[in-house]
C-alpha positions in Angstrom: 127.0 -1.8 13.8 127.9 0.9 16.3 131.6 1.0 17.3 132.1 2.2 20.9 135.3 4.1 21.5 135.9 4.6 25.2 138.6 6.8 26.6 139.5 6.7 30.2 141.5 9.8 31.0 143.0 11.5 34.1 140.5 14.0 35.3 142.8 15.4 38.0 145.4 16.4 35.4 142.8 18.0 33.2 143.1 15.6 30.2 139.6 16.5 29.0 141.0 18.8 26.3 143.2 15.9 25.2 140.2 13.6 25.0 138.3 16.2 22.8 141.3 16.7 20.5 141.7 12.9 20.2 138.0 12.5 19.4 138.2 15.2 16.7 141.4 13.7 15.2 139.9 10.2 15.1 136.7 11.3 13.5 138.7 13.1 10.8 140.7 9.9 10.2 137.5 7.8 9.7 135.1 7.6 6.8 132.2 10.0 7.1 129.7 7.2 7.3 131.4 5.6 10.4 128.9 4.8 13.2 131.0 5.7 16.2 129.9 6.3 19.8 132.5 8.1 22.0 132.5 7.6 25.7 134.8 9.7 27.8 135.4 8.7 31.4 137.6 10.8 33.6 139.3 9.3 36.7 138.5 11.1 39.9 142.1 10.9 41.1 145.5 11.6 39.7 146.2 8.6 37.4 148.0 9.8 34.4 145.7 7.6 32.4 144.7 8.0 28.7 143.5 4.6 27.7 141.6 4.0 24.5 139.3 1.0 24.1 137.4 0.0 20.9 134.5 -2.2 21.8 136.1 -3.0 25.2 139.5 -4.0 23.7 142.4 -1.8 24.8 144.1 -0.4 21.7 146.2 2.4 23.2 147.6 3.2 26.7 149.5 6.3 27.6 150.8 4.4 30.7 152.3 1.7 28.3 153.7 4.1 25.7 154.6 7.1 27.9 152.9 9.6 25.6 149.6 10.7 24.2 148.5 9.2 20.9 150.4 10.6 17.9 148.9 11.0 14.4 150.3 7.6 13.5 148.7 6.1 16.5 145.3 7.7 15.6 145.6 6.3 12.1 146.3 2.8 13.5 143.3 3.1 15.8 141.1 4.2 12.8 142.3 1.1 11.0 141.2 -1.1 13.9 137.8 0.5 13.8 137.4 0.2 10.0 138.7 -3.3 10.0 
């Protein structure tokens, strides 16, 4: 089964690099045989968003936490994916 990880991030603030770093860190935290599809969606306006969804379920929000995902957050998201 393919797991879809969608990240909606602020395009106006240039969070694309943060998205790519998150993607790399999450892939490193997952088993090599994980079937993951990443979708990055940048907002066209200033939003401050960095929201992570796993199969359409919000699992992390920068607006709620006030910060980008930490290593511990990434490990928690990996556990959500692995089950």
